[in-house]
Phi, psi and omega in degrees: 000129182280343183274145175279120178243162185292158176299324178298317180293328179296335181273353182296139175231157178277148175294133176301326181292317181297321179294321178292322182297334177299322179290322186285356175292343175291128187297336182282347182277128173273110189257117168257021189268303189289133175275058185263136173299152178290129176302335178295343181269355183284129180280071189299313183297317180296322181286326176298316178294324180294322177301316180299319180293320179301316181284334179284323188278309185201070185296326181297317180294324180294337183254006185257165169303159181214184183285152180298320184295333179119170181296120189303313179301325178289320176297320178295323177299313179295315182300318179294320182296328182249008174057050177229167175288141182298336181292350178265353189262129175236125176277132182240163178275079187080157179288342176296324175295325178301318177299317180296316181295318179298318179297316180299321185279328192253337192251129166252159175306128180088357180293131175291132176230125182271133180224157177289166179235105354281180182221173182294125184298320181298327177289317178301321177296312182298318181288322185301330181300336183255013168060051175283172167257104182289137174241114183279123181276137175297141179219166169226196184294350178254000176113206183301147176256102185303325182296343179286346177283095180250161177303324181292316183290325186264001183303121177076002183293136179284324177189166169253125178265121186224145174237088187289336188248112172051058192305144168265110028251351194275342183077003184280156178236131182289124182294161183303314184295329177285326175300314181297316181292322180297313179296319180298316180294319180297321177297315180301321185265002182055047183254125177286138176249131170258112184260112180260120190224061179282344187248004187302329181280354190261032171292129184295333180264350181086002179283153182235144167249148184296145176288157173295326177304315182295336181274337182204074185302331183269000181236014184225133164262121183255133177244133176227173186211149171265359186295320186271346182246348172237278180195133182292338180294343176290334185052060180235124172224185178204157177235135172246117187225156171304150189308317183292323178285325176304316181298317181291323177296322177296318178298319178294324179291322176304318181286340184272305184210016181068303178193159174290144185312130181300317186297313182292327177296314180292323177298314179298316181296315179297331179287321189260351191296334184262018178092018182302321184301321180295331178272328190271320184301320177303328178291325177294314179302316181297316180298310184291323179298318179293319178298317181297313180298322180295317179293320178300318178296318179296320178298318179300322184278333191244343183280142178284165176301142181100343176264129181234162179203163179269171176240089184295150178265359182181183176084209192226006190225149169239134182258126186244139176239128175269167176304146178304139179103340175274153182237110183294334178293318179291322181290332183302323182302316178289325178300315180296323176299332178265012174069038172226140180229146173216178177253119175300150185281336188305318183296346181277359182258130177282331179251221181297121184278154169263101188287348181270016182249160176201159180246134174246127174256136190238356194277341183257004185252135178295157181296326177298316181284332172300313179301314180296313184294317180293324176300315179296316180297321178300316178296317182296314180293324178298317178295318181297320178294317181294326182273353183287165177300153182305321181293330177290315179298323179293323180294000000 
């Protein structure tokens, strides 16, 4: 490149998922890669009616500049839903912008930032731009291990980034007793928690566990999104933060985009103001729960010995582990040749990756294509195991 660009820009990398999605645009490819909500879950009719109301009531305001904090009725809706003061709520242009704003406000080069193992790739990308020192937190199949939060591990840490509900990529949910222990340890250590919760409403049974925010409002920045419960094309998220941090996040947003689009904020509010979410979310849970069960059944029937996976209670993902020594990134090339795609697990790790892992998304794929795709992956993994070195097969 002949142009001089910043050192920060030189460090930018493309998302592994986005690169894979370019391949999956081919209609013949069965894609378990993209973490996209099912289009069947979009409340199209309700939103169409809401658009009409927005233009009938105050079209000029919907098309005008607005305040940085966001459309007040929508902020009040969020504040009531999470039992916080409206002065803590900031509407963002998707939750990805929230990650960017938090990074701008909280991270200096070399700042320790605690993350789960593995963690959300989009967060790692957003944080990496500001050159933190990632500290990978020990986890197991139930999530974060609160006892791992020691004074030595958390010394100087700007925050702990956590996804307690149906985490992307693993689909795991942090149990109540660990939530309580995690918040207690964070209080003892004066550690800020960034709670990212885009999937919390997607429990297949409809049960809820309390947010970390509700346990410690002054020690948690909470991030939420309308992408998974309305439509991602709105690009609407929100941040609930302690007052001093809320003010700094607003300043960072002013420098970023002035405010989230007025029209989409008003459209979202008109869609949800009459209780639509209470009627609509159960249909999403039912749809995703059936899709998940179908894929789990297909995995049971088609995967070879040595391949394991979790059974998520909600969300959009299943986490798969191949025998040690196999590399899902290398296997992906052959999978794509056979017209099936998934996301390798390695990019989700801030530290040493487990290359034998991968993520399967199931909500946008028909059951017929799930059956076809899992059958192909089962054959492919069986071949990979058979062709592996003897020590790999033994493991």
